[in-house]
N, C-alpha and C positions, 0 to 999 in steps of 0.2 A: 507460565500461571505459578502463582504461589500458595501452598497448601499448608494448613496448620493442622499441627499435631500435638498431643498433649502427653509428654512422658510423666509417668507417676511413680515416686518410690512409698511403697505402702510397708510398713513395720508392724507384725505381728507377734504376740507373745507364742512360745514355743517353737518346735521344730515339725515342718509337713512331713509326712511319709511321700514316698515317689508316687503313690497311687493318687494322694491329693494334690500334688505339684500340677500333674495334667490336668487337673480339672481347670488351672488358670490360663489354660491355652496358649497364647502366643508370650505369656510373660514369663520372666525368669525368677526362680524362687531359691534363694541362697542363705543356708541355715548359717547362724553367727554363733561365734563361741559364748556370747552372753546369754545365750537362750531364746534367740529371737529369729524369726524368718524375715528376708527382705526380699520383698516382692517387686521387680521391676518391669517397665513395659510401656510402651505407647497404647493409648487409647482413643479410638477416633470420636467419640461424643459422650454427652452426659448419660445417655442409656448404657453405655457400656462402664461407665465408671459406677452407676448404680448398680449393674450386673456383678461386678466384681465385689462390692460391698454387700450385696445381698449374699453372694457365694460365702463369702467370709464370716456372715452370720449365721448361714445355715450349716457352716462346719463347726460353728462353736467356739471360733477363735476369738482373741481378744485383740481389739485395733489398739494398737498404741500411737501410729502417727501416721499422716499422709500428706505426701507434699506433691505439687506438680510444677511443671515448668513446661513452657509452650515451645515446641519446635517449629521450624519452618522449613520447608523444602521446596525446592524449584522444580516443577513438572513442565517438560516442554512437549 
């Protein structure tokens, strides 16, 4: 069986403190030297995507970009 997941790379302005990084659950947050944070990880569906975007808004972060790439994994 083939399942599809989507991997996202989200860039926001500023650096996130450790307490806010935990809010992004299973995604990885990496501060960049240029003053941005790159948030990466797989999200299962559109509802999860909107949840992350809502969290970015609630934290008052400025969204710079968001890219997605579909992943395929084989489950037996």
